[in-house]
DOVEX-397664 format. One record per residue (C-alpha): chain; x, y negated, z negated; residue number from 1. Coordinates in Angstrom, 3 decimals. Layout:
<site kette="A" xx="X" yy="Y" zz="Z" nr="NUM"/>
...
***
This chain:
<site kette="A" xx="-14.401" yy="-107.860" zz="-8.169" nr="1"/>
<site kette="A" xx="-18.058" yy="-108.856" zz="-8.509" nr="2"/>
<site kette="A" xx="-20.927" yy="-106.712" zz="-9.754" nr="3"/>
<site kette="A" xx="-24.225" yy="-107.453" zz="-8.075" nr="4"/>
<site kette="A" xx="-27.187" yy="-105.560" zz="-9.471" nr="5"/>
<site kette="A" xx="-30.900" yy="-105.998" zz="-9.763" nr="6"/>
<site kette="A" xx="-31.197" yy="-103.955" zz="-12.928" nr="7"/>
<site kette="A" xx="-32.063" yy="-107.083" zz="-14.890" nr="8"/>
<site kette="A" xx="-32.828" yy="-109.250" zz="-11.918" nr="9"/>
<site kette="A" xx="-29.552" yy="-111.119" zz="-11.919" nr="10"/>
<site kette="A" xx="-26.025" yy="-111.057" zz="-10.543" nr="11"/>
<site kette="A" xx="-23.280" yy="-110.045" zz="-12.922" nr="12"/>
<site kette="A" xx="-19.756" yy="-111.371" zz="-12.436" nr="13"/>
<site kette="A" xx="-16.851" yy="-109.212" zz="-13.548" nr="14"/>
<site kette="A" xx="-13.490" yy="-110.904" zz="-14.255" nr="15"/>
<site kette="A" xx="-11.224" yy="-110.834" zz="-11.187" nr="16"/>
<site kette="A" xx="-8.333" yy="-109.457" zz="-13.241" nr="17"/>
<site kette="A" xx="-9.670" yy="-105.969" zz="-12.543" nr="18"/>
<site kette="A" xx="-8.405" yy="-106.281" zz="-8.963" nr="19"/>
<site kette="A" xx="-4.824" yy="-106.632" zz="-10.167" nr="20"/>
<site kette="A" xx="-4.938" yy="-103.584" zz="-12.408" nr="21"/>
<site kette="A" xx="-3.124" yy="-100.321" zz="-11.738" nr="22"/>
<site kette="A" xx="-6.143" yy="-98.483" zz="-13.130" nr="23"/>
<site kette="A" xx="-9.129" yy="-97.862" zz="-10.898" nr="24"/>
<site kette="A" xx="-12.354" yy="-99.386" zz="-12.231" nr="25"/>
<site kette="A" xx="-15.868" yy="-98.515" zz="-11.096" nr="26"/>
<site kette="A" xx="-19.089" yy="-99.842" zz="-12.570" nr="27"/>
<site kette="A" xx="-22.126" yy="-97.548" zz="-12.529" nr="28"/>
<site kette="A" xx="-25.843" yy="-97.748" zz="-13.126" nr="29"/>
<site kette="A" xx="-26.307" yy="-95.890" zz="-16.462" nr="30"/>
<site kette="A" xx="-29.385" yy="-94.028" zz="-15.222" nr="31"/>
<site kette="A" xx="-28.818" yy="-93.217" zz="-11.546" nr="32"/>
<site kette="A" xx="-25.013" yy="-93.135" zz="-11.609" nr="33"/>
<site kette="A" xx="-24.893" yy="-95.290" zz="-8.467" nr="34"/>
<site kette="A" xx="-21.718" yy="-97.317" zz="-7.938" nr="35"/>
<site kette="A" xx="-22.454" yy="-101.005" zz="-8.468" nr="36"/>
<site kette="A" xx="-18.943" yy="-102.266" zz="-7.813" nr="37"/>
<site kette="A" xx="-15.281" yy="-101.281" zz="-7.972" nr="38"/>
<site kette="A" xx="-11.830" yy="-102.836" zz="-7.882" nr="39"/>
<site kette="A" xx="-9.228" yy="-102.594" zz="-5.139" nr="40"/>
<site kette="A" xx="-7.306" yy="-99.837" zz="-6.915" nr="41"/>
<site kette="A" xx="-10.208" yy="-97.435" zz="-6.349" nr="42"/>
<site kette="A" xx="-9.902" yy="-97.954" zz="-2.604" nr="43"/>
<site kette="A" xx="-6.191" yy="-97.130" zz="-2.847" nr="44"/>
<site kette="A" xx="-6.819" yy="-93.994" zz="-4.908" nr="45"/>
<site kette="A" xx="-9.521" yy="-92.524" zz="-2.674" nr="46"/>
<site kette="A" xx="-8.382" yy="-93.936" zz="0.662" nr="47"/>
<site kette="A" xx="-11.915" yy="-95.127" zz="1.485" nr="48"/>
<site kette="A" xx="-13.230" yy="-98.683" zz="1.572" nr="49"/>
<site kette="A" xx="-15.750" yy="-99.958" zz="-0.960" nr="50"/>
<site kette="A" xx="-18.518" yy="-99.922" zz="1.638" nr="51"/>
<site kette="A" xx="-17.720" yy="-96.300" zz="2.548" nr="52"/>
<site kette="A" xx="-17.654" yy="-95.109" zz="-1.055" nr="53"/>
<site kette="A" xx="-21.021" yy="-96.721" zz="-1.795" nr="54"/>
<site kette="A" xx="-22.702" yy="-94.696" zz="0.965" nr="55"/>
<site kette="A" xx="-20.852" yy="-91.377" zz="0.483" nr="56"/>
<site kette="A" xx="-21.921" yy="-88.494" zz="-1.726" nr="57"/>
<site kette="A" xx="-19.464" yy="-87.367" zz="-4.402" nr="58"/>
<site kette="A" xx="-19.121" yy="-83.994" zz="-2.699" nr="59"/>
<site kette="A" xx="-17.659" yy="-85.675" zz="0.388" nr="60"/>
<site kette="A" xx="-14.537" yy="-86.827" zz="-1.448" nr="61"/>
<site kette="A" xx="-14.234" yy="-83.945" zz="-3.897" nr="62"/>
<site kette="A" xx="-11.645" yy="-81.221" zz="-3.250" nr="63"/>
<site kette="A" xx="-13.418" yy="-77.917" zz="-2.447" nr="64"/>
<site kette="A" xx="-11.805" yy="-76.135" zz="-5.394" nr="65"/>
<site kette="A" xx="-13.136" yy="-78.688" zz="-7.914" nr="66"/>
<site kette="A" xx="-16.848" yy="-78.004" zz="-7.372" nr="67"/>
<site kette="A" xx="-17.699" yy="-81.403" zz="-8.862" nr="68"/>
<site kette="A" xx="-21.265" yy="-82.347" zz="-7.962" nr="69"/>
<site kette="A" xx="-23.383" yy="-85.481" zz="-8.094" nr="70"/>
<site kette="A" xx="-25.545" yy="-83.847" zz="-10.758" nr="71"/>
<site kette="A" xx="-22.540" yy="-83.290" zz="-13.023" nr="72"/>
<site kette="A" xx="-21.373" yy="-86.869" zz="-12.458" nr="73"/>
<site kette="A" xx="-24.810" yy="-88.317" zz="-13.290" nr="74"/>
<site kette="A" xx="-25.092" yy="-86.103" zz="-16.386" nr="75"/>
<site kette="A" xx="-21.737" yy="-87.393" zz="-17.646" nr="76"/>
<site kette="A" xx="-22.712" yy="-91.017" zz="-16.950" nr="77"/>
<site kette="A" xx="-26.008" yy="-90.617" zz="-18.808" nr="78"/>
<site kette="A" xx="-24.195" yy="-88.988" zz="-21.722" nr="79"/>
<site kette="A" xx="-21.775" yy="-91.924" zz="-21.864" nr="80"/>
<site kette="A" xx="-24.786" yy="-94.292" zz="-21.747" nr="81"/>
<site kette="A" xx="-26.075" yy="-92.646" zz="-24.938" nr="82"/>
<site kette="A" xx="-22.861" yy="-93.646" zz="-26.698" nr="83"/>
<site kette="A" xx="-20.790" yy="-90.510" zz="-26.173" nr="84"/>
<site kette="A" xx="-17.715" yy="-91.496" zz="-24.058" nr="85"/>
<site kette="A" xx="-16.680" yy="-88.937" zz="-21.453" nr="86"/>
<site kette="A" xx="-13.158" yy="-87.996" zz="-20.326" nr="87"/>
<site kette="A" xx="-12.505" yy="-85.407" zz="-17.618" nr="88"/>
<site kette="A" xx="-10.144" yy="-84.472" zz="-14.792" nr="89"/>
<site kette="A" xx="-11.219" yy="-84.320" zz="-11.182" nr="90"/>
<site kette="A" xx="-9.473" yy="-83.307" zz="-7.961" nr="91"/>
<site kette="A" xx="-10.414" yy="-85.627" zz="-5.109" nr="92"/>
<site kette="A" xx="-9.887" yy="-85.348" zz="-1.392" nr="93"/>
<site kette="A" xx="-8.627" yy="-88.613" zz="0.085" nr="94"/>
<site kette="A" xx="-9.672" yy="-89.846" zz="3.505" nr="95"/>
<site kette="A" xx="-6.414" yy="-88.564" zz="5.057" nr="96"/>
<site kette="A" xx="-7.072" yy="-85.055" zz="3.735" nr="97"/>
<site kette="A" xx="-4.610" yy="-85.306" zz="0.852" nr="98"/>
<site kette="A" xx="-5.660" yy="-83.937" zz="-2.548" nr="99"/>
<site kette="A" xx="-5.036" yy="-85.998" zz="-5.699" nr="100"/>
<site kette="A" xx="-5.773" yy="-85.317" zz="-9.357" nr="101"/>
<site kette="A" xx="-7.423" yy="-88.123" zz="-11.298" nr="102"/>
<site kette="A" xx="-8.478" yy="-88.637" zz="-14.907" nr="103"/>
<site kette="A" xx="-11.799" yy="-90.400" zz="-15.500" nr="104"/>
<site kette="A" xx="-12.890" yy="-92.060" zz="-18.750" nr="105"/>
<site kette="A" xx="-16.526" yy="-93.237" zz="-18.992" nr="106"/>
<site kette="A" xx="-17.717" yy="-95.772" zz="-21.564" nr="107"/>
<site kette="A" xx="-20.824" yy="-97.910" zz="-21.856" nr="108"/>
<site kette="A" xx="-20.649" yy="-101.676" zz="-21.935" nr="109"/>
<site kette="A" xx="-22.726" yy="-104.776" zz="-21.314" nr="110"/>
<site kette="A" xx="-21.772" yy="-107.313" zz="-18.655" nr="111"/>
<site kette="A" xx="-23.762" yy="-110.515" zz="-18.465" nr="112"/>
<site kette="A" xx="-26.598" yy="-108.917" zz="-20.378" nr="113"/>
<site kette="A" xx="-26.688" yy="-105.873" zz="-18.095" nr="114"/>
<site kette="A" xx="-25.962" yy="-102.428" zz="-19.494" nr="115"/>
<site kette="A" xx="-23.396" yy="-100.605" zz="-17.354" nr="116"/>
<site kette="A" xx="-21.031" yy="-97.657" zz="-17.430" nr="117"/>
<site kette="A" xx="-17.372" yy="-98.463" zz="-16.843" nr="118"/>
<site kette="A" xx="-15.192" yy="-95.715" zz="-15.349" nr="119"/>
<site kette="A" xx="-11.440" yy="-96.024" zz="-15.823" nr="120"/>
<site kette="A" xx="-9.647" yy="-93.925" zz="-13.188" nr="121"/>
<site kette="A" xx="-5.982" yy="-92.918" zz="-13.347" nr="122"/>
<site kette="A" xx="-3.933" yy="-90.930" zz="-10.827" nr="123"/>
<site kette="A" xx="-2.499" yy="-87.959" zz="-12.761" nr="124"/>
<site kette="A" xx="-1.236" yy="-85.955" zz="-9.775" nr="125"/>
<site kette="A" xx="2.386" yy="-86.165" zz="-10.892" nr="126"/>
<site kette="A" xx="1.427" yy="-85.052" zz="-14.397" nr="127"/>
<site kette="A" xx="-0.587" yy="-82.101" zz="-13.075" nr="128"/>
<site kette="A" xx="2.193" yy="-80.926" zz="-10.763" nr="129"/>
<site kette="A" xx="4.692" yy="-81.207" zz="-13.611" nr="130"/>
<site kette="A" xx="2.347" yy="-79.224" zz="-15.816" nr="131"/>
<site kette="A" xx="1.980" yy="-76.517" zz="-13.176" nr="132"/>
<site kette="A" xx="5.745" yy="-76.447" zz="-12.621" nr="133"/>
<site kette="A" xx="6.299" yy="-75.853" zz="-16.336" nr="134"/>
<site kette="A" xx="3.750" yy="-73.035" zz="-16.246" nr="135"/>
<site kette="A" xx="5.527" yy="-71.484" zz="-13.278" nr="136"/>
<site kette="A" xx="8.951" yy="-71.807" zz="-14.889" nr="137"/>
<site kette="A" xx="7.538" yy="-70.249" zz="-18.028" nr="138"/>
<site kette="A" xx="6.112" yy="-67.309" zz="-16.096" nr="139"/>
<site kette="A" xx="9.292" yy="-66.761" zz="-14.124" nr="140"/>
<site kette="A" xx="11.586" yy="-66.994" zz="-17.143" nr="141"/>
<site kette="A" xx="9.367" yy="-64.824" zz="-19.334" nr="142"/>
<site kette="A" xx="8.794" yy="-62.146" zz="-16.716" nr="143"/>
<site kette="A" xx="10.872" yy="-62.041" zz="-13.552" nr="144"/>
<site kette="A" xx="14.212" yy="-63.299" zz="-14.817" nr="145"/>
<site kette="A" xx="14.019" yy="-61.535" zz="-18.166" nr="146"/>
<site kette="A" xx="13.014" yy="-58.180" zz="-16.670" nr="147"/>
<site kette="A" xx="15.576" yy="-58.412" zz="-13.878" nr="148"/>
<site kette="A" xx="18.400" yy="-59.176" zz="-16.280" nr="149"/>
<site kette="A" xx="17.372" yy="-56.280" zz="-18.534" nr="150"/>
<site kette="A" xx="17.603" yy="-53.964" zz="-15.530" nr="151"/>
<site kette="A" xx="20.962" yy="-55.438" zz="-14.597" nr="152"/>
<site kette="A" xx="22.372" yy="-54.803" zz="-18.064" nr="153"/>
<site kette="A" xx="20.957" yy="-51.289" zz="-18.151" nr="154"/>
<site kette="A" xx="22.546" yy="-50.283" zz="-14.859" nr="155"/>
<site kette="A" xx="25.845" yy="-51.845" zz="-15.881" nr="156"/>
<site kette="A" xx="25.877" yy="-49.745" zz="-19.047" nr="157"/>
<site kette="A" xx="25.254" yy="-46.583" zz="-17.027" nr="158"/>
<site kette="A" xx="28.143" yy="-47.397" zz="-14.715" nr="159"/>
<site kette="A" xx="30.472" yy="-47.832" zz="-17.691" nr="160"/>
<site kette="A" xx="29.712" yy="-44.294" zz="-18.854" nr="161"/>
<site kette="A" xx="29.569" yy="-42.614" zz="-15.437" nr="162"/>
<site kette="A" xx="32.464" yy="-43.919" zz="-13.407" nr="163"/>
<site kette="A" xx="32.903" yy="-40.543" zz="-11.678" nr="164"/>
<site kette="A" xx="29.191" yy="-40.136" zz="-10.972" nr="165"/>
<site kette="A" xx="28.203" yy="-39.726" zz="-7.315" nr="166"/>
<site kette="A" xx="25.412" yy="-42.233" zz="-7.823" nr="167"/>
<site kette="A" xx="27.893" yy="-44.997" zz="-8.582" nr="168"/>
<site kette="A" xx="27.477" yy="-46.683" zz="-5.217" nr="169"/>
<site kette="A" xx="23.700" yy="-46.591" zz="-5.505" nr="170"/>
<site kette="A" xx="23.826" yy="-48.182" zz="-8.954" nr="171"/>
<site kette="A" xx="26.194" yy="-50.886" zz="-7.765" nr="172"/>
<site kette="A" xx="23.925" yy="-51.616" zz="-4.819" nr="173"/>
<site kette="A" xx="20.979" yy="-51.964" zz="-7.173" nr="174"/>
<site kette="A" xx="22.900" yy="-54.413" zz="-9.330" nr="175"/>
<site kette="A" xx="23.799" yy="-56.483" zz="-6.287" nr="176"/>
<site kette="A" xx="20.202" yy="-56.491" zz="-5.058" nr="177"/>
<site kette="A" xx="18.881" yy="-57.650" zz="-8.410" nr="178"/>
<site kette="A" xx="21.544" yy="-60.320" zz="-8.718" nr="179"/>
<site kette="A" xx="20.615" yy="-61.504" zz="-5.237" nr="180"/>
<site kette="A" xx="16.950" yy="-61.680" zz="-6.227" nr="181"/>
<site kette="A" xx="17.771" yy="-63.812" zz="-9.254" nr="182"/>
<site kette="A" xx="19.692" yy="-66.179" zz="-6.984" nr="183"/>
<site kette="A" xx="16.710" yy="-66.351" zz="-4.626" nr="184"/>
<site kette="A" xx="14.441" yy="-67.253" zz="-7.529" nr="185"/>
<site kette="A" xx="16.693" yy="-70.167" zz="-8.332" nr="186"/>
<site kette="A" xx="16.627" yy="-71.374" zz="-4.718" nr="187"/>
<site kette="A" xx="12.835" yy="-71.126" zz="-4.665" nr="188"/>
<site kette="A" xx="12.500" yy="-73.216" zz="-7.797" nr="189"/>
<site kette="A" xx="14.769" yy="-75.849" zz="-6.246" nr="190"/>
<site kette="A" xx="12.449" yy="-76.009" zz="-3.246" nr="191"/>
<site kette="A" xx="9.391" yy="-76.423" zz="-5.462" nr="192"/>
<site kette="A" xx="11.049" yy="-79.217" zz="-7.412" nr="193"/>
<site kette="A" xx="11.841" yy="-81.069" zz="-4.191" nr="194"/>
<site kette="A" xx="8.230" yy="-80.741" zz="-3.048" nr="195"/>
<site kette="A" xx="6.643" yy="-82.001" zz="-6.273" nr="196"/>
<site kette="A" xx="9.183" yy="-84.773" zz="-6.902" nr="197"/>
<site kette="A" xx="7.493" yy="-87.985" zz="-5.726" nr="198"/>
<site kette="A" xx="9.354" yy="-90.074" zz="-3.207" nr="199"/>
<site kette="A" xx="11.802" yy="-87.388" zz="-2.103" nr="200"/>
<site kette="A" xx="9.915" yy="-86.289" zz="1.002" nr="201"/>
<site kette="A" xx="8.276" yy="-88.170" zz="3.832" nr="202"/>
<site kette="A" xx="5.202" yy="-86.840" zz="5.546" nr="203"/>
<site kette="A" xx="4.741" yy="-87.455" zz="9.228" nr="204"/>
<site kette="A" xx="2.905" yy="-86.001" zz="12.232" nr="205"/>
<site kette="A" xx="4.490" yy="-82.616" zz="12.861" nr="206"/>
<site kette="A" xx="4.174" yy="-80.239" zz="15.805" nr="207"/>
<site kette="A" xx="3.088" yy="-76.925" zz="14.300" nr="208"/>
<site kette="A" xx="4.412" yy="-74.741" zz="17.134" nr="209"/>
<site kette="A" xx="7.858" yy="-76.386" zz="16.968" nr="210"/>
<site kette="A" xx="8.271" yy="-75.677" zz="13.244" nr="211"/>
<site kette="A" xx="7.100" yy="-72.075" zz="13.662" nr="212"/>
<site kette="A" xx="9.499" yy="-71.427" zz="16.548" nr="213"/>
<site kette="A" xx="12.424" yy="-72.888" zz="14.580" nr="214"/>
<site kette="A" xx="11.713" yy="-70.648" zz="11.593" nr="215"/>
<site kette="A" xx="11.331" yy="-67.586" zz="13.833" nr="216"/>
<site kette="A" xx="14.636" yy="-68.302" zz="15.602" nr="217"/>
<site kette="A" xx="16.485" yy="-68.644" zz="12.300" nr="218"/>
<site kette="A" xx="15.118" yy="-65.286" zz="11.164" nr="219"/>
<site kette="A" xx="16.224" yy="-63.561" zz="14.372" nr="220"/>
<site kette="A" xx="19.706" yy="-65.044" zz="14.095" nr="221"/>
<site kette="A" xx="20.062" yy="-63.464" zz="10.647" nr="222"/>
<site kette="A" xx="18.275" yy="-60.170" zz="11.316" nr="223"/>
<site kette="A" xx="18.311" yy="-58.797" zz="14.851" nr="224"/>
<site kette="A" xx="16.497" yy="-55.614" zz="13.758" nr="225"/>
<site kette="A" xx="13.242" yy="-57.553" zz="13.390" nr="226"/>
<site kette="A" xx="10.672" yy="-57.784" zz="16.191" nr="227"/>
<site kette="A" xx="9.310" yy="-61.332" zz="15.862" nr="228"/>
<site kette="A" xx="7.163" yy="-63.300" zz="18.293" nr="229"/>
<site kette="A" xx="5.355" yy="-66.642" zz="18.445" nr="230"/>
<site kette="A" xx="2.118" yy="-67.364" zz="20.297" nr="231"/>
<site kette="A" xx="-0.278" yy="-70.288" zz="20.535" nr="232"/>
<site kette="A" xx="-0.560" yy="-73.802" zz="21.959" nr="233"/>
<site kette="A" xx="2.099" yy="-76.463" zz="21.504" nr="234"/>
<site kette="A" xx="-0.222" yy="-79.438" zz="21.063" nr="235"/>
<site kette="A" xx="-1.464" yy="-78.870" zz="17.505" nr="236"/>
<site kette="A" xx="-0.249" yy="-81.530" zz="15.083" nr="237"/>
<site kette="A" xx="-0.492" yy="-81.740" zz="11.298" nr="238"/>
<site kette="A" xx="0.733" yy="-84.200" zz="8.681" nr="239"/>
<site kette="A" xx="3.598" yy="-82.457" zz="6.906" nr="240"/>
<site kette="A" xx="7.025" yy="-82.662" zz="5.283" nr="241"/>
<site kette="A" xx="9.715" yy="-80.049" zz="4.661" nr="242"/>
<site kette="A" xx="7.197" yy="-78.115" zz="2.560" nr="243"/>
<site kette="A" xx="5.671" yy="-76.749" zz="5.767" nr="244"/>
<site kette="A" xx="9.001" yy="-75.227" zz="6.778" nr="245"/>
<site kette="A" xx="9.509" yy="-73.759" zz="3.294" nr="246"/>
<site kette="A" xx="6.060" yy="-72.145" zz="3.403" nr="247"/>
<site kette="A" xx="6.572" yy="-70.574" zz="6.832" nr="248"/>
<site kette="A" xx="10.093" yy="-69.403" zz="5.952" nr="249"/>
<site kette="A" xx="8.852" yy="-67.629" zz="2.843" nr="250"/>
<site kette="A" xx="5.949" yy="-66.138" zz="4.753" nr="251"/>
<site kette="A" xx="8.322" yy="-64.633" zz="7.327" nr="252"/>
<site kette="A" xx="10.815" yy="-63.534" zz="4.671" nr="253"/>
<site kette="A" xx="8.123" yy="-61.704" zz="2.702" nr="254"/>
<site kette="A" xx="6.890" yy="-60.002" zz="5.871" nr="255"/>
<site kette="A" xx="10.402" yy="-58.747" zz="6.640" nr="256"/>
<site kette="A" xx="11.906" yy="-58.042" zz="3.213" nr="257"/>
<site kette="A" xx="8.988" yy="-55.980" zz="1.909" nr="258"/>
<site kette="A" xx="8.427" yy="-54.141" zz="5.184" nr="259"/>
<site kette="A" xx="9.109" yy="-50.384" zz="5.112" nr="260"/>
<site kette="A" xx="8.456" yy="-49.807" zz="8.833" nr="261"/>
<site kette="A" xx="11.296" yy="-48.542" zz="11.021" nr="262"/>
<site kette="A" xx="11.072" yy="-51.795" zz="12.986" nr="263"/>
<site kette="A" xx="9.558" yy="-54.681" zz="11.012" nr="264"/>
<site kette="A" xx="7.219" yy="-56.563" zz="13.333" nr="265"/>
<site kette="A" xx="6.100" yy="-60.110" zz="12.637" nr="266"/>
<site kette="A" xx="3.729" yy="-62.070" zz="14.871" nr="267"/>
<site kette="A" xx="3.254" yy="-65.776" zz="14.255" nr="268"/>
<site kette="A" xx="0.162" yy="-67.292" zz="15.823" nr="269"/>
<site kette="A" xx="-0.481" yy="-71.020" zz="16.024" nr="270"/>
<site kette="A" xx="-4.135" yy="-71.955" zz="16.394" nr="271"/>
<site kette="A" xx="-6.696" yy="-74.418" zz="15.103" nr="272"/>
<site kette="A" xx="-9.879" yy="-74.453" zz="13.082" nr="273"/>
<site kette="A" xx="-11.887" yy="-77.292" zz="14.684" nr="274"/>
<site kette="A" xx="-14.838" yy="-76.835" zz="12.334" nr="275"/>
<site kette="A" xx="-12.704" yy="-77.778" zz="9.315" nr="276"/>
<site kette="A" xx="-10.164" yy="-79.909" zz="11.177" nr="277"/>
<site kette="A" xx="-7.226" yy="-77.617" zz="10.387" nr="278"/>
<site kette="A" xx="-4.108" yy="-76.603" zz="12.259" nr="279"/>
<site kette="A" xx="-3.420" yy="-72.957" zz="11.419" nr="280"/>
<site kette="A" xx="-0.414" yy="-70.624" zz="11.278" nr="281"/>
<site kette="A" xx="-1.142" yy="-66.907" zz="10.932" nr="282"/>
<site kette="A" xx="1.764" yy="-64.670" zz="9.902" nr="283"/>
<site kette="A" xx="0.973" yy="-61.024" zz="10.693" nr="284"/>
<site kette="A" xx="3.175" yy="-58.031" zz="9.821" nr="285"/>
<site kette="A" xx="3.121" yy="-54.233" zz="9.936" nr="286"/>
<site kette="A" xx="4.267" yy="-53.654" zz="6.375" nr="287"/>
<site kette="A" xx="2.554" yy="-52.270" zz="3.268" nr="288"/>
<site kette="A" xx="-0.285" yy="-54.325" zz="1.722" nr="289"/>
<site kette="A" xx="0.614" yy="-57.178" zz="-0.573" nr="290"/>
<site kette="A" xx="-0.260" yy="-55.991" zz="-4.123" nr="291"/>
<site kette="A" xx="-3.465" yy="-57.558" zz="-5.428" nr="292"/>
<site kette="A" xx="-1.671" yy="-58.790" zz="-8.553" nr="293"/>
<site kette="A" xx="0.795" yy="-60.768" zz="-6.440" nr="294"/>
<site kette="A" xx="-2.134" yy="-62.724" zz="-4.991" nr="295"/>
<site kette="A" xx="-4.263" yy="-62.896" zz="-8.140" nr="296"/>
<site kette="A" xx="-1.544" yy="-64.588" zz="-10.217" nr="297"/>
<site kette="A" xx="-1.570" yy="-67.508" zz="-7.776" nr="298"/>
<site kette="A" xx="-4.895" yy="-68.450" zz="-9.359" nr="299"/>
<site kette="A" xx="-4.322" yy="-70.815" zz="-12.289" nr="300"/>
<site kette="A" xx="-7.136" yy="-69.088" zz="-14.185" nr="301"/>
<site kette="A" xx="-5.527" yy="-65.638" zz="-14.015" nr="302"/>
<site kette="A" xx="-3.842" yy="-64.509" zz="-17.214" nr="303"/>
<site kette="A" xx="-0.533" yy="-62.776" zz="-16.547" nr="304"/>
<site kette="A" xx="-0.148" yy="-59.538" zz="-18.468" nr="305"/>
<site kette="A" xx="3.064" yy="-58.779" zz="-20.308" nr="306"/>
<site kette="A" xx="3.579" yy="-55.710" zz="-18.107" nr="307"/>
<site kette="A" xx="3.494" yy="-57.698" zz="-14.882" nr="308"/>
<site kette="A" xx="6.701" yy="-57.915" zz="-12.915" nr="309"/>
<site kette="A" xx="6.427" yy="-59.677" zz="-9.595" nr="310"/>
<site kette="A" xx="8.680" yy="-59.330" zz="-6.586" nr="311"/>
<site kette="A" xx="9.669" yy="-62.981" zz="-6.655" nr="312"/>
<site kette="A" xx="8.208" yy="-66.436" zz="-6.262" nr="313"/>
<site kette="A" xx="7.939" yy="-66.554" zz="-2.476" nr="314"/>
<site kette="A" xx="4.140" yy="-66.649" zz="-2.565" nr="315"/>
<site kette="A" xx="4.298" yy="-69.304" zz="-5.274" nr="316"/>
<site kette="A" xx="6.473" yy="-71.509" zz="-3.094" nr="317"/>
<site kette="A" xx="4.024" yy="-71.067" zz="-0.227" nr="318"/>
<site kette="A" xx="1.062" yy="-71.984" zz="-2.424" nr="319"/>
<site kette="A" xx="2.750" yy="-75.059" zz="-3.858" nr="320"/>
<site kette="A" xx="3.882" yy="-76.302" zz="-0.477" nr="321"/>
<site kette="A" xx="0.489" yy="-75.784" zz="1.166" nr="322"/>
<site kette="A" xx="-1.393" yy="-77.311" zz="-1.792" nr="323"/>
<site kette="A" xx="0.883" yy="-80.355" zz="-1.770" nr="324"/>
<site kette="A" xx="-0.077" yy="-80.994" zz="1.862" nr="325"/>
<site kette="A" xx="-3.802" yy="-80.716" zz="1.199" nr="326"/>
<site kette="A" xx="-4.050" yy="-77.340" zz="2.928" nr="327"/>
<site kette="A" xx="-5.272" yy="-73.841" zz="2.183" nr="328"/>
<site kette="A" xx="-3.355" yy="-70.566" zz="1.791" nr="329"/>
<site kette="A" xx="-5.209" yy="-67.283" zz="2.273" nr="330"/>
<site kette="A" xx="-4.479" yy="-63.571" zz="2.613" nr="331"/>
<site kette="A" xx="-6.166" yy="-60.621" zz="4.267" nr="332"/>
<site kette="A" xx="-5.389" yy="-57.047" zz="5.202" nr="333"/>
<site kette="A" xx="-4.551" yy="-56.222" zz="8.821" nr="334"/>
<site kette="A" xx="-5.978" yy="-53.154" zz="10.554" nr="335"/>
<site kette="A" xx="-4.712" yy="-50.463" zz="10.742" nr="336"/>
<site kette="A" xx="-1.748" yy="-51.594" zz="8.620" nr="337"/>
<site kette="A" xx="-0.148" yy="-54.804" zz="7.548" nr="338"/>
<site kette="A" xx="-0.995" yy="-58.245" zz="6.218" nr="339"/>
<site kette="A" xx="-2.180" yy="-61.568" zz="7.537" nr="340"/>
<site kette="A" xx="-1.032" yy="-64.659" zz="5.670" nr="341"/>
<site kette="A" xx="-2.741" yy="-67.844" zz="6.829" nr="342"/>
<site kette="A" xx="-1.557" yy="-71.420" zz="6.311" nr="343"/>
<site kette="A" xx="-4.123" yy="-74.094" zz="7.206" nr="344"/>
<site kette="A" xx="-3.284" yy="-77.814" zz="7.115" nr="345"/>
<site kette="A" xx="-5.342" yy="-80.909" zz="8.025" nr="346"/>
<site kette="A" xx="-4.803" yy="-81.859" zz="11.657" nr="347"/>
<site kette="A" xx="-3.667" yy="-85.263" zz="12.824" nr="348"/>
<site kette="A" xx="-3.228" yy="-87.024" zz="16.149" nr="349"/>
<site kette="A" xx="-0.073" yy="-86.653" zz="18.177" nr="350"/>
<site kette="A" xx="2.087" yy="-89.750" zz="17.671" nr="351"/>
<site kette="A" xx="2.493" yy="-92.019" zz="20.707" nr="352"/>
<site kette="A" xx="5.589" yy="-91.405" zz="22.800" nr="353"/>
<site kette="A" xx="7.973" yy="-94.316" zz="22.423" nr="354"/>
***
């Protein structure tokens, strides 16, 4: 790594040991914030070459949800230059479309007589996903599981005192349904753990239509009373792992399970969003609207009220799977009735036929 700057009219050499570090290092002009130099680890973290990063704006490799701007970056660098070190988290978008969380620590220093700002950059994606998993487990245990088990105990007590009651079968059915829901919650958490566990999944070019058709066929084999169809081209490819299948499965399951129509109808449409470079799956149903709270709690900033009791973690699994693949999950109402759940993932080229 070599810093070359004209700030003091001379070249500044930085020890080459920075290139062997597991921490990303960038050197910045303390006034303009411009990148003077960086080590090889930065290229690995962002997926761009040094020459590309020097010419790109910060917004180009910032995840849309982060809203991290060049102005904010320069302000932090100037603050660090005044002797106030800065530490912050930032969600970046790598060249391949993948999102990664990083931690940045800014400090001022002098190299060869030149005042600079050193940025130490660490990949904290695993830490962030673990943190979010703990938050999810906490929410589920505090709300869904606790409330479901309280209902289960309450109905069991009623059965004990009303063995001859005509509603016995109804109460038993309710107990079985709740017990089944608790089991589903456990399965969903297992899926999330497999998605966030590094090294357990392999991403590869995946035909979107093929995955959708497989999920639709499995649903029909288990529930023949459902009207389900698949439309769209078969040449749309995305980079994905088993998380894509989990997301689509939960999308279909939600559309069927919570559907009060005489014949639940689910239409899966495969399409693309060329403007944003996304392959898209739209899951449309004819059921009642998804409650606003079910969608709002997917936002990390939403505070869950003690009275909230969700219908499960299906939407959570979808969000986690789609987020892990660098995609976007969105919801909208369908006219005159129903819902549209959209999964959008970065497109990739079809692999060569061997």
